[in-house]
C-alpha positions as a printed Julia matrix, in Angstrom:
88×3 Matrix{Float64}:
  87.09  122.79   83.53
  86.74  119.72   85.78
  89.23  117.96   87.96
  92.77  117.62   86.67
  93.8   113.99   86.56
  96.61  111.88   85.12
  96.33  111.0    81.43
  99.67  109.24   80.85
 102.73  108.06   82.78
 106.34  107.31   81.87
 108.57  105.61   84.49
 111.94  107.33   84.94
 115.13  106.4    86.81
 114.78  105.49   90.45
 111.19  105.78   91.58
 110.46  108.91   89.55
 107.72  109.3    86.95
 106.75  111.76   84.26
 103.04  112.46   84.37
 100.99  114.01   81.58
  97.91  115.65   83.06
  94.48  116.07   81.52
  95.08  119.84   81.29
  98.16  119.22   79.1
 100.84  119.92   81.7
 103.74  117.5    82.07
 105.24  117.13   85.55
 107.76  114.86   87.25
 107.29  113.3    90.67
 109.42  111.16   92.98
 107.15  108.36   94.19
 109.63  106.87   96.69
 108.1   108.58   99.76
 104.58  107.57   98.65
 105.31  103.85   98.31
 104.68  102.98  101.95
 103.04   99.89  103.4
 102.92   96.22  102.51
 100.93   96.66   99.28
 103.91   98.6    97.82
 106.66   96.25   99.1
 107.37   94.51   95.75
 106.95   97.8    93.88
 109.57   99.48   96.13
 112.07   96.64   95.82
 111.71   95.66   92.15
 112.15   98.14   89.28
 110.29   95.79   86.91
 107.26   95.74   89.25
 107.47   99.53   89.64
 107.4    99.98   85.85
 104.2    97.87   85.57
 102.19  100.96   86.54
  99.36  102.18   84.33
  96.88  105.02   84.34
  93.52  103.88   85.64
  90.69  106.18   86.66
  92.92  109.26   86.38
  95.62  107.98   88.74
  98.47  105.45   88.87
  97.68  101.81   89.58
  99.62   98.54   89.58
  98.47   95.01   88.72
  98.53   93.99   92.41
  95.73   96.48   93.16
  97.95   99.22   94.63
  97.21  102.78   93.59
  97.99  106.34   94.65
  95.71  109.31   95.27
  95.76  111.54   92.17
  95.54  114.74   94.25
  98.68  113.77   96.17
 100.48  112.9    92.93
  99.49  116.12   91.17
  99.28  118.7    93.95
 101.08  117.1    96.91
  97.74  117.15   98.77
  94.34  118.64   98.09
  94.03  120.63   94.85
  94.15  124.4    95.22
  90.79  126.06   95.8
  91.55  128.68   93.15
  94.37  129.94   90.96
  95.61  132.57   93.44
  99.02  131.51   94.77
 100.07  132.04   98.37
 102.31  135.04   98.97
 105.09  133.61  101.11
C-alpha cells in the first residue's frame, strides 16, 4: 500500500487544519503545539501566514521553508507497525 501521506489541506479556525490523506481518510489536527521555534514565529502570530500552507512532498510546507513531519501530523509520531491496535 505504501506510506500514507497528506494529499490536501484546508486551514480551519485557530491553528487547526483538515487533512485529506492519500488513503482517503480525512482528519483534523491542531498544529499549535507543533509550531515551535523561530522558523514558525510569523506562522504562529499571523493567521494569513498560517493559511499560506501547501502540500509539498506529502506534508505541509510554508513559503518561508518551514515544514512539518508527515508522520507527526498523521500519527502523532511514527506510523504504526501494523493494523493491530494496543489493548489499553
